[in-house]
PDB file of N, CA, C and O in Angstrom:
ATOM      1  N   MET A   1       2.231 -11.830   8.461  1.00  0.00           N
ATOM      2  CA  MET A   1       1.086 -12.544   7.955  1.00  0.00           C
ATOM      3  C   MET A   1       1.017 -12.463   6.431  1.00  0.00           C
ATOM      4  O   MET A   1       0.913 -13.484   5.751  1.00  0.00           O
ATOM      5  N   ALA A   2       1.077 -11.243   5.902  1.00  0.00           N
ATOM      6  CA  ALA A   2       0.966 -11.075   4.450  1.00  0.00           C
ATOM      7  C   ALA A   2       2.148 -11.709   3.744  1.00  0.00           C
ATOM      8  O   ALA A   2       1.991 -12.303   2.677  1.00  0.00           O
ATOM      9  N   LEU A   3       3.337 -11.588   4.333  1.00  0.00           N
ATOM     10  CA  LEU A   3       4.509 -12.207   3.710  1.00  0.00           C
ATOM     11  C   LEU A   3       4.337 -13.716   3.636  1.00  0.00           C
ATOM     12  O   LEU A   3       4.594 -14.324   2.597  1.00  0.00           O
ATOM     13  N   ALA A   4       3.904 -14.319   4.731  1.00  0.00           N
ATOM     14  CA  ALA A   4       3.712 -15.770   4.754  1.00  0.00           C
ATOM     15  C   ALA A   4       2.649 -16.189   3.746  1.00  0.00           C
ATOM     16  O   ALA A   4       2.788 -17.219   3.087  1.00  0.00           O
ATOM     17  N   GLU A   5       1.590 -15.397   3.625  1.00  0.00           N
ATOM     18  CA  GLU A   5       0.531 -15.723   2.671  1.00  0.00           C
ATOM     19  C   GLU A   5       1.017 -15.613   1.229  1.00  0.00           C
ATOM     20  O   GLU A   5       0.406 -16.171   0.317  1.00  0.00           O
ATOM     21  N   CYS A   6       2.123 -14.890   1.027  1.00  0.00           N
ATOM     22  CA  CYS A   6       2.718 -14.769  -0.311  1.00  0.00           C
ATOM     23  C   CYS A   6       3.899 -15.720  -0.482  1.00  0.00           C
ATOM     24  O   CYS A   6       4.631 -15.631  -1.468  1.00  0.00           O
ATOM     25  N   GLY A   7       4.085 -16.629   0.474  1.00  0.00           N
ATOM     26  CA  GLY A   7       5.104 -17.653   0.336  1.00  0.00           C
ATOM     27  C   GLY A   7       6.457 -17.325   0.933  1.00  0.00           C
ATOM     28  O   GLY A   7       7.405 -18.086   0.739  1.00  0.00           O
ATOM     29  N   TYR A   8       6.585 -16.206   1.661  1.00  0.00           N
ATOM     30  CA  TYR A   8       7.861 -15.850   2.274  1.00  0.00           C
ATOM     31  C   TYR A   8       7.814 -16.243   3.741  1.00  0.00           C
ATOM     32  O   TYR A   8       7.000 -15.724   4.505  1.00  0.00           O
ATOM     33  N   ASN A   9       8.691 -17.163   4.133  1.00  0.00           N
ATOM     34  CA  ASN A   9       8.656 -17.682   5.495  1.00  0.00           C
ATOM     35  C   ASN A   9      10.004 -17.585   6.209  1.00  0.00           C
ATOM     36  O   ASN A   9      10.264 -18.347   7.140  1.00  0.00           O
ATOM     37  N   GLN A  10      10.856 -16.664   5.787  1.00  0.00           N
ATOM     38  CA  GLN A  10      12.168 -16.493   6.408  1.00  0.00           C
ATOM     39  C   GLN A  10      12.072 -15.510   7.574  1.00  0.00           C
ATOM     40  O   GLN A  10      11.221 -14.620   7.573  1.00  0.00           O
ATOM     41  N   ALA A  11      12.938 -15.671   8.555  1.00  0.00           N
ATOM     42  CA  ALA A  11      12.991 -14.732   9.676  1.00  0.00           C
ATOM     43  C   ALA A  11      13.517 -13.385   9.182  1.00  0.00           C
ATOM     44  O   ALA A  11      14.348 -13.328   8.275  1.00  0.00           O
ATOM     45  N   ILE A  12      13.029 -12.313   9.783  1.00  0.00           N
ATOM     46  CA  ILE A  12      13.463 -10.959   9.439  1.00  0.00           C
ATOM     47  C   ILE A  12      14.010 -10.315  10.703  1.00  0.00           C
ATOM     48  O   ILE A  12      13.353 -10.325  11.744  1.00  0.00           O
ATOM     49  N   ASP A  13      15.215  -9.752  10.612  1.00  0.00           N
ATOM     50  CA  ASP A  13      15.834  -9.080  11.747  1.00  0.00           C
ATOM     51  C   ASP A  13      14.979  -7.881  12.162  1.00  0.00           C
ATOM     52  O   ASP A  13      14.746  -6.976  11.360  1.00  0.00           O
ATOM     53  N   ALA A  14      14.517  -7.874  13.400  1.00  0.00           N
ATOM     54  CA  ALA A  14      13.591  -6.846  13.876  1.00  0.00           C
ATOM     55  C   ALA A  14      14.189  -5.438  13.779  1.00  0.00           C
ATOM     56  O   ALA A  14      13.507  -4.509  13.348  1.00  0.00           O
ATOM     57  N   ALA A  15      15.441  -5.275  14.171  1.00  0.00           N
ATOM     58  CA  ALA A  15      16.065  -3.947  14.137  1.00  0.00           C
ATOM     59  C   ALA A  15      16.137  -3.412  12.714  1.00  0.00           C
ATOM     60  O   ALA A  15      15.850  -2.239  12.476  1.00  0.00           O
ATOM     61  N   ARG A  16      16.515  -4.256  11.778  1.00  0.00           N
ATOM     62  CA  ARG A  16      16.574  -3.841  10.369  1.00  0.00           C
ATOM     63  C   ARG A  16      15.178  -3.517   9.854  1.00  0.00           C
ATOM     64  O   ARG A  16      14.994  -2.560   9.102  1.00  0.00           O
ATOM     65  N   PHE A  17      14.193  -4.320  10.261  1.00  0.00           N
ATOM     66  CA  PHE A  17      12.819  -4.083   9.831  1.00  0.00           C
ATOM     67  C   PHE A  17      12.310  -2.736  10.345  1.00  0.00           C
ATOM     68  O   PHE A  17      11.739  -1.959   9.580  1.00  0.00           O
ATOM     69  N   TYR A  18      12.514  -2.452  11.638  1.00  0.00           N
ATOM     70  CA  TYR A  18      12.013  -1.200  12.214  1.00  0.00           C
ATOM     71  C   TYR A  18      12.627   0.014  11.533  1.00  0.00           C
ATOM     72  O   TYR A  18      11.996   1.069  11.477  1.00  0.00           O
ATOM     73  N   ASN A  19      13.832  -0.112  11.019  1.00  0.00           N
ATOM     74  CA  ASN A  19      14.473   0.998  10.307  1.00  0.00           C
ATOM     75  C   ASN A  19      13.842   1.262   8.941  1.00  0.00           C
ATOM     76  O   ASN A  19      14.156   2.268   8.304  1.00  0.00           O
ATOM     77  N   THR A  20      12.963   0.381   8.487  1.00  0.00           N
ATOM     78  CA  THR A  20      12.325   0.568   7.185  1.00  0.00           C
ATOM     79  C   THR A  20      10.903   1.109   7.291  1.00  0.00           C
ATOM     80  O   THR A  20      10.268   1.388   6.274  1.00  0.00           O
ATOM     81  N   ILE A  21      10.402   1.257   8.509  1.00  0.00           N
ATOM     82  CA  ILE A  21       9.027   1.735   8.691  1.00  0.00           C
ATOM     83  C   ILE A  21       8.871   3.101   8.038  1.00  0.00           C
ATOM     84  O   ILE A  21       9.678   4.006   8.252  1.00  0.00           O
ATOM     85  N   GLY A  22       7.822   3.232   7.239  1.00  0.00           N
ATOM     86  CA  GLY A  22       7.546   4.476   6.538  1.00  0.00           C
ATOM     87  C   GLY A  22       7.979   4.457   5.081  1.00  0.00           C
ATOM     88  O   GLY A  22       7.589   5.328   4.303  1.00  0.00           O
ATOM     89  N   LYS A  23       8.774   3.479   4.713  1.00  0.00           N
ATOM     90  CA  LYS A  23       9.223   3.372   3.324  1.00  0.00           C
ATOM     91  C   LYS A  23       8.202   2.584   2.510  1.00  0.00           C
ATOM     92  O   LYS A  23       7.356   1.884   3.068  1.00  0.00           O
ATOM     93  N   HIS A  24       8.287   2.704   1.206  1.00  0.00           N
ATOM     94  CA  HIS A  24       7.422   1.933   0.308  1.00  0.00           C
ATOM     95  C   HIS A  24       7.836   0.464   0.372  1.00  0.00           C
ATOM     96  O   HIS A  24       9.007   0.147   0.578  1.00  0.00           O
ATOM     97  N   PHE A  25       6.867  -0.419   0.194  1.00  0.00           N
ATOM     98  CA  PHE A  25       7.157  -1.850   0.265  1.00  0.00           C
ATOM     99  C   PHE A  25       8.289  -2.260  -0.667  1.00  0.00           C
ATOM    100  O   PHE A  25       9.125  -3.085  -0.297  1.00  0.00           O
ATOM    101  N   ARG A  26       8.326  -1.705  -1.848  1.00  0.00           N
ATOM    102  CA  ARG A  26       9.364  -2.062  -2.812  1.00  0.00           C
ATOM    103  C   ARG A  26      10.753  -1.788  -2.218  1.00  0.00           C
ATOM    104  O   ARG A  26      11.660  -2.611  -2.342  1.00  0.00           O
ATOM    105  N   GLU A  27      10.910  -0.629  -1.574  1.00  0.00           N
ATOM    106  CA  GLU A  27      12.180  -0.282  -0.930  1.00  0.00           C
ATOM    107  C   GLU A  27      12.494  -1.227   0.228  1.00  0.00           C
ATOM    108  O   GLU A  27      13.628  -1.679   0.385  1.00  0.00           O
ATOM    109  N   ILE A  28      11.481  -1.516   1.029  1.00  0.00           N
ATOM    110  CA  ILE A  28      11.669  -2.414   2.176  1.00  0.00           C
ATOM    111  C   ILE A  28      12.152  -3.776   1.708  1.00  0.00           C
ATOM    112  O   ILE A  28      13.110  -4.329   2.249  1.00  0.00           O
ATOM    113  N   PHE A  29      11.477  -4.313   0.693  1.00  0.00           N
ATOM    114  CA  PHE A  29      11.841  -5.635   0.198  1.00  0.00           C
ATOM    115  C   PHE A  29      13.246  -5.652  -0.384  1.00  0.00           C
ATOM    116  O   PHE A  29      13.979  -6.626  -0.207  1.00  0.00           O
ATOM    117  N   GLU A  30      13.628  -4.585  -1.075  1.00  0.00           N
ATOM    118  CA  GLU A  30      14.985  -4.503  -1.623  1.00  0.00           C
ATOM    119  C   GLU A  30      16.021  -4.480  -0.506  1.00  0.00           C
ATOM    120  O   GLU A  30      17.003  -5.222  -0.546  1.00  0.00           O
ATOM    121  N   GLU A  31      15.799  -3.621   0.498  1.00  0.00           N
ATOM    122  CA  GLU A  31      16.753  -3.492   1.604  1.00  0.00           C
ATOM    123  C   GLU A  31      16.898  -4.783   2.397  1.00  0.00           C
ATOM    124  O   GLU A  31      18.001  -5.151   2.800  1.00  0.00           O
ATOM    125  N   LEU A  32      15.781  -5.468   2.618  1.00  0.00           N
ATOM    126  CA  LEU A  32      15.794  -6.679   3.432  1.00  0.00           C
ATOM    127  C   LEU A  32      15.977  -7.950   2.605  1.00  0.00           C
ATOM    128  O   LEU A  32      15.948  -9.058   3.140  1.00  0.00           O
ATOM    129  N   LYS A  33      16.164  -7.780   1.300  1.00  0.00           N
ATOM    130  CA  LYS A  33      16.374  -8.918   0.389  1.00  0.00           C
ATOM    131  C   LYS A  33      15.219  -9.919   0.453  1.00  0.00           C
ATOM    132  O   LYS A  33      15.424 -11.131   0.522  1.00  0.00           O
ATOM    133  N   ILE A  34      13.997  -9.374   0.426  1.00  0.00           N
ATOM    134  CA  ILE A  34      12.779 -10.191   0.437  1.00  0.00           C
ATOM    135  C   ILE A  34      12.255 -10.260  -0.989  1.00  0.00           C
ATOM    136  O   ILE A  34      12.032  -9.232  -1.629  1.00  0.00           O
ATOM    137  N   GLU A  35      12.062 -11.466  -1.477  1.00  0.00           N
ATOM    138  CA  GLU A  35      11.554 -11.645  -2.836  1.00  0.00           C
ATOM    139  C   GLU A  35      10.070 -12.004  -2.795  1.00  0.00           C
ATOM    140  O   GLU A  35       9.683 -13.053  -2.278  1.00  0.00           O
ATOM    141  N   ILE A  36       9.257 -11.122  -3.344  1.00  0.00           N
ATOM    142  CA  ILE A  36       7.814 -11.341  -3.458  1.00  0.00           C
ATOM    143  C   ILE A  36       7.483 -11.308  -4.944  1.00  0.00           C
ATOM    144  O   ILE A  36       7.767 -10.325  -5.627  1.00  0.00           O
ATOM    145  N   SER A  37       6.886 -12.378  -5.439  1.00  0.00           N
ATOM    146  CA  SER A  37       6.630 -12.457  -6.875  1.00  0.00           C
ATOM    147  C   SER A  37       5.477 -11.570  -7.333  1.00  0.00           C
ATOM    148  O   SER A  37       5.457 -11.125  -8.481  1.00  0.00           O
ATOM    149  N   ASP A  38       4.518 -11.310  -6.447  1.00  0.00           N
ATOM    150  CA  ASP A  38       3.345 -10.520  -6.833  1.00  0.00           C
ATOM    151  C   ASP A  38       3.116  -9.416  -5.791  1.00  0.00           C
ATOM    152  O   ASP A  38       2.429  -9.633  -4.793  1.00  0.00           O
ATOM    153  N   LEU A  39       3.692  -8.238  -6.031  1.00  0.00           N
ATOM    154  CA  LEU A  39       3.597  -7.132  -5.085  1.00  0.00           C
ATOM    155  C   LEU A  39       2.147  -6.693  -4.885  1.00  0.00           C
ATOM    156  O   LEU A  39       1.753  -6.374  -3.764  1.00  0.00           O
ATOM    157  N   ASN A  40       1.358  -6.670  -5.942  1.00  0.00           N
ATOM    158  CA  ASN A  40      -0.052  -6.269  -5.820  1.00  0.00           C
ATOM    159  C   ASN A  40      -0.833  -7.214  -4.921  1.00  0.00           C
ATOM    160  O   ASN A  40      -1.671  -6.775  -4.134  1.00  0.00           O
ATOM    161  N   LYS A  41      -0.562  -8.509  -5.033  1.00  0.00           N
ATOM    162  CA  LYS A  41      -1.217  -9.488  -4.163  1.00  0.00           C
ATOM    163  C   LYS A  41      -0.806  -9.246  -2.713  1.00  0.00           C
ATOM    164  O   LYS A  41      -1.647  -9.272  -1.814  1.00  0.00           O
ATOM    165  N   PHE A  42       0.487  -9.011  -2.484  1.00  0.00           N
ATOM    166  CA  PHE A  42       0.963  -8.729  -1.137  1.00  0.00           C
ATOM    167  C   PHE A  42       0.246  -7.514  -0.550  1.00  0.00           C
ATOM    168  O   PHE A  42      -0.236  -7.562   0.582  1.00  0.00           O
ATOM    169  N   ILE A  43       0.176  -6.428  -1.319  1.00  0.00           N
ATOM    170  CA  ILE A  43      -0.447  -5.191  -0.834  1.00  0.00           C
ATOM    171  C   ILE A  43      -1.923  -5.417  -0.515  1.00  0.00           C
ATOM    172  O   ILE A  43      -2.427  -4.894   0.480  1.00  0.00           O
ATOM    173  N   LYS A  44      -2.609  -6.178  -1.335  1.00  0.00           N
ATOM    174  CA  LYS A  44      -4.021  -6.481  -1.077  1.00  0.00           C
ATOM    175  C   LYS A  44      -4.177  -7.233   0.251  1.00  0.00           C
ATOM    176  O   LYS A  44      -5.052  -6.904   1.052  1.00  0.00           O
ATOM    177  N   ILE A  45      -3.341  -8.230   0.480  1.00  0.00           N
ATOM    178  CA  ILE A  45      -3.393  -9.001   1.729  1.00  0.00           C
ATOM    179  C   ILE A  45      -3.012  -8.105   2.911  1.00  0.00           C
ATOM    180  O   ILE A  45      -3.658  -8.142   3.959  1.00  0.00           O
ATOM    181  N   TYR A  46      -1.963  -7.304   2.736  1.00  0.00           N
ATOM    182  CA  TYR A  46      -1.504  -6.406   3.788  1.00  0.00           C
ATOM    183  C   TYR A  46      -2.613  -5.435   4.202  1.00  0.00           C
ATOM    184  O   TYR A  46      -2.874  -5.256   5.391  1.00  0.00           O
ATOM    185  N   LYS A  47      -3.260  -4.813   3.216  1.00  0.00           N
ATOM    186  CA  LYS A  47      -4.330  -3.854   3.514  1.00  0.00           C
ATOM    187  C   LYS A  47      -5.479  -4.522   4.263  1.00  0.00           C
ATOM    188  O   LYS A  47      -6.037  -3.941   5.193  1.00  0.00           O
ATOM    189  N   SER A  48      -5.827  -5.726   3.865  1.00  0.00           N
ATOM    190  CA  SER A  48      -6.891  -6.450   4.539  1.00  0.00           C
ATOM    191  C   SER A  48      -6.530  -6.659   6.010  1.00  0.00           C
ATOM    192  O   SER A  48      -7.348  -6.416   6.897  1.00  0.00           O
ATOM    193  N   ASN A  49      -5.298  -7.110   6.261  1.00  0.00           N
ATOM    194  CA  ASN A  49      -4.843  -7.322   7.641  1.00  0.00           C
ATOM    195  C   ASN A  49      -4.758  -5.997   8.395  1.00  0.00           C
ATOM    196  O   ASN A  49      -5.167  -5.911   9.553  1.00  0.00           O
ATOM    197  N   TYR A  50      -4.234  -4.974   7.744  1.00  0.00           N
ATOM    198  CA  TYR A  50      -4.058  -3.663   8.374  1.00  0.00           C
ATOM    199  C   TYR A  50      -5.387  -3.114   8.867  1.00  0.00           C
ATOM    200  O   TYR A  50      -5.493  -2.683  10.016  1.00  0.00           O
ATOM    201  N   PHE A  51      -6.395  -3.124   8.017  1.00  0.00           N
ATOM    202  CA  PHE A  51      -7.682  -2.565   8.399  1.00  0.00           C
ATOM    203  C   PHE A  51      -8.413  -3.422   9.424  1.00  0.00           C
ATOM    204  O   PHE A  51      -9.288  -2.922  10.131  1.00  0.00           O
ATOM    205  N   ASN A  52      -8.070  -4.699   9.518  1.00  0.00           N
ATOM    206  CA  ASN A  52      -8.664  -5.543  10.558  1.00  0.00           C
ATOM    207  C   ASN A  52      -8.138  -5.170  11.943  1.00  0.00           C
ATOM    208  O   ASN A  52      -8.809  -5.417  12.945  1.00  0.00           O
ATOM    209  N   TYR A  53      -6.937  -4.575  12.010  1.00  0.00           N
ATOM    210  CA  TYR A  53      -6.305  -4.268  13.295  1.00  0.00           C
ATOM    211  C   TYR A  53      -6.090  -2.772  13.525  1.00  0.00           C
ATOM    212  O   TYR A  53      -5.435  -2.396  14.497  1.00  0.00           O
ATOM    213  N   ILE A  54      -6.619  -1.917  12.666  1.00  0.00           N
ATOM    214  CA  ILE A  54      -6.346  -0.480  12.748  1.00  0.00           C
ATOM    215  C   ILE A  54      -6.774   0.123  14.088  1.00  0.00           C
ATOM    216  O   ILE A  54      -6.135   1.060  14.566  1.00  0.00           O
ATOM    217  N   ASN A  55      -7.819  -0.383  14.690  1.00  0.00           N
ATOM    218  CA  ASN A  55      -8.286   0.162  15.972  1.00  0.00           C
ATOM    219  C   ASN A  55      -7.334  -0.149  17.122  1.00  0.00           C
ATOM    220  O   ASN A  55      -7.476   0.408  18.210  1.00  0.00           O
ATOM    221  N   GLN A  56      -6.375  -1.023  16.895  1.00  0.00           N
ATOM    222  CA  GLN A  56      -5.386  -1.341  17.925  1.00  0.00           C
ATOM    223  C   GLN A  56      -4.102  -0.524  17.750  1.00  0.00           C
ATOM    224  O   GLN A  56      -3.163  -0.663  18.534  1.00  0.00           O
ATOM    225  N   SER A  57      -4.066   0.320  16.727  1.00  0.00           N
ATOM    226  CA  SER A  57      -2.878   1.140  16.461  1.00  0.00           C
ATOM    227  C   SER A  57      -2.713   2.201  17.542  1.00  0.00           C
ATOM    228  O   SER A  57      -3.688   2.687  18.116  1.00  0.00           O
ATOM    229  N   LYS A  58      -1.451   2.550  17.805  1.00  0.00           N
ATOM    230  CA  LYS A  58      -1.134   3.584  18.783  1.00  0.00           C
ATOM    231  C   LYS A  58      -0.176   4.577  18.145  1.00  0.00           C
ATOM    232  O   LYS A  58       0.684   4.204  17.348  1.00  0.00           O
ATOM    233  N   LEU A  59      -0.334   5.842  18.503  1.00  0.00           N
ATOM    234  CA  LEU A  59       0.553   6.886  17.999  1.00  0.00           C
ATOM    235  C   LEU A  59       1.908   6.802  18.696  1.00  0.00           C
ATOM    236  O   LEU A  59       2.010   6.404  19.856  1.00  0.00           O
ATOM    237  N   TYR A  60       2.936   7.186  17.961  1.00  0.00           N
ATOM    238  CA  TYR A  60       4.255   7.313  18.571  1.00  0.00           C
ATOM    239  C   TYR A  60       4.211   8.442  19.588  1.00  0.00           C
ATOM    240  O   TYR A  60       3.422   9.374  19.438  1.00  0.00           O
ATOM    241  N   PRO A  61       5.056   8.373  20.633  1.00  0.00           N
ATOM    242  CA  PRO A  61       5.099   9.472  21.603  1.00  0.00           C
ATOM    243  C   PRO A  61       5.394  10.796  20.897  1.00  0.00           C
ATOM    244  O   PRO A  61       6.304  10.880  20.073  1.00  0.00           O
ATOM    245  N   GLY A  62       4.625  11.815  21.225  1.00  0.00           N
ATOM    246  CA  GLY A  62       4.819  13.136  20.650  1.00  0.00           C
ATOM    247  C   GLY A  62       4.104  13.358  19.332  1.00  0.00           C
ATOM    248  O   GLY A  62       4.087  14.484  18.835  1.00  0.00           O
ATOM    249  N   ALA A  63       3.516  12.332  18.751  1.00  0.00           N
ATOM    250  CA  ALA A  63       2.867  12.461  17.446  1.00  0.00           C
ATOM    251  C   ALA A  63       1.662  13.397  17.499  1.00  0.00           C
ATOM    252  O   ALA A  63       1.457  14.197  16.585  1.00  0.00           O
ATOM    253  N   GLU A  64       0.875  13.303  18.549  1.00  0.00           N
ATOM    254  CA  GLU A  64      -0.312  14.157  18.650  1.00  0.00           C
ATOM    255  C   GLU A  64       0.091  15.624  18.757  1.00  0.00           C
ATOM    256  O   GLU A  64      -0.524  16.487  18.130  1.00  0.00           O
ATOM    257  N   THR A  65       1.117  15.905  19.546  1.00  0.00           N
ATOM    258  CA  THR A  65       1.617  17.278  19.674  1.00  0.00           C
ATOM    259  C   THR A  65       2.129  17.790  18.339  1.00  0.00           C
ATOM    260  O   THR A  65       1.851  18.929  17.963  1.00  0.00           O
ATOM    261  N   LEU A  66       2.867  16.969  17.628  1.00  0.00           N
ATOM    262  CA  LEU A  66       3.407  17.354  16.323  1.00  0.00           C
ATOM    263  C   LEU A  66       2.277  17.648  15.334  1.00  0.00           C
ATOM    264  O   LEU A  66       2.336  18.638  14.604  1.00  0.00           O
ATOM    265  N   LEU A  67       1.261  16.804  15.307  1.00  0.00           N
ATOM    266  CA  LEU A  67       0.137  17.016  14.393  1.00  0.00           C
ATOM    267  C   LEU A  67      -0.586  18.331  14.695  1.00  0.00           C
ATOM    268  O   LEU A  67      -0.965  19.059  13.778  1.00  0.00           O
ATOM    269  N   LYS A  68      -0.774  18.633  15.981  1.00  0.00           N
ATOM    270  CA  LYS A  68      -1.398  19.907  16.347  1.00  0.00           C
ATOM    271  C   LYS A  68      -0.532  21.079  15.914  1.00  0.00           C
ATOM    272  O   LYS A  68      -1.045  22.083  15.421  1.00  0.00           O
ATOM    273  N   TYR A  69       0.768  20.957  16.096  1.00  0.00           N
ATOM    274  CA  TYR A  69       1.695  22.009  15.690  1.00  0.00           C
ATOM    275  C   TYR A  69       1.614  22.239  14.176  1.00  0.00           C
ATOM    276  O   TYR A  69       1.532  23.377  13.713  1.00  0.00           O
ATOM    277  N   LEU A  70       1.636  21.147  13.422  1.00  0.00           N
ATOM    278  CA  LEU A  70       1.587  21.254  11.960  1.00  0.00           C
ATOM    279  C   LEU A  70       0.252  21.839  11.491  1.00  0.00           C
ATOM    280  O   LEU A  70       0.188  22.528  10.473  1.00  0.00           O
ATOM    281  N   LYS A  71      -0.785  21.560  12.229  1.00  0.00           N
ATOM    282  CA  LYS A  71      -2.108  22.077  11.895  1.00  0.00           C
ATOM    283  C   LYS A  71      -2.229  23.561  12.270  1.00  0.00           C
ATOM    284  O   LYS A  71      -3.130  24.253  11.797  1.00  0.00           O
ATOM    285  N   GLY A  72      -1.323  24.039  13.116  1.00  0.00           N
ATOM    286  CA  GLY A  72      -1.320  25.437  13.501  1.00  0.00           C
ATOM    287  C   GLY A  72      -2.092  25.735  14.772  1.00  0.00           C
ATOM    288  O   GLY A  72      -2.471  26.880  15.021  1.00  0.00           O
ATOM    289  N   GLU A  73      -2.322  24.720  15.566  1.00  0.00           N
ATOM    290  CA  GLU A  73      -3.070  24.918  16.820  1.00  0.00           C
ATOM    291  C   GLU A  73      -2.129  25.328  17.941  1.00  0.00           C
ATOM    292  O   GLU A  73      -2.570  25.540  19.070  1.00  0.00           O
TER     293      GLU A  73
END
């Protein structure tokens, strides 16, 4: 959504994309050869979309156990 709103309408290989999860947008765009002229505009749009759907987010399997472990429980 945010990419399209910034004028990028090319298909992105899903496997390559999933391998970039957790990286900074700048790194993701470099790796996937995505050209965005205004990174700040992209981030603003992305955050707006992200917070609209945050309640639908799900933890990766084992994430809750890991967080408890790191917290010392």
